[in-house]
C-alpha positions, 0 to 999 in steps of 0.5 A: 890886413884887418879882417872885414867885419861881418854884417847882418841886415834885418829888413821888412820892406823895400830895403832901400837902406839895405841896398845902400849898405851893400853897395858901400861895402862893394864899392864905397866907404865900407869896402874892405872894411865889412861884408854883408854876410846875410839879409834876413826879412820877417815878411816873405813878400819884402822886396829887400829879399830880391835886393840881396839876391841880386847882389848874391847875398843869402836872403832868408825869411824868418816868418812870424807865422805860428810863433807865439812870442817875440823872443821866440822869433828872435831865437830863430833869427839869432841862430841864422846870424850866428850861422854866418858869423855875424858880428854887427846887426843893422836894422834897415827898415825892420819893423819889429821890436828887439827882444832882450834876448836878442840884445844879450847875444849881441851887446852893443852890436845892433844898430838902427836908423830912425827918420827923425832926430831922436828923441823927437818923432818916435815910431813908424811915422817920423817924416809924416809926424814932423810935417804935421807938427810943423817943424822947421827942422828934422832929420835922421838918427843912428843909434844903438838899439836897446830894450826900448823903442828908438831909444838907444845911445845916438851915434850920429845925427843929420839934420833936414830942413822942412819947407812949408810946402812939404808933404810926407813923401817929398821930405822922405825922399830928401831924408832917405838920401841922408839915410843912405849916407849916414848908415854906412858912415855910422858902420864905418865908425863901428868897423874902425873901433872908433865908438865908445858908449859912456852912459847914454852918450856915444863917444867918437874917437879920432881916427 
């Protein structure tokens, strides 16, 4: 039997994507393929910490208080991840840019989800930006993380229609459903060793 991939989740907020991943590991498509070893947050008040505790997953706070640089903060996080033998790091609403040091420690082993069809609408407000710009189609993107914001090679994308009456809140509500499907799907592809990065492209190998 193949040993499950040890997953580390980084989150800063409510953690709905973290919960979707955890539940998929327990009873969904990721069951037996991966296990969430630890959840780390930079925000001591984040609800994602409570979600982890409810699933008996170690919940660790790595605050930026008193820390002078992004790399110093990332060194603390990397130390924690390695304590739990984490192989793959997922950013589930993690509101910090990752340093080059972090990426060197986990090369091609950090993935993120973004609420837009990259390269459109980078940054924190993908749903809001899509509504305000007036696009008819938006979506979500799961991608490998590199040293630029919302820029790394794309693993998969799913599209979402934007209707005239949409607000940021209504679009986000539908978008989160896609996110909760897509993130476990991308993690599964990684666990099955079906992802090959070729330049800026990610080839999904047949099962």
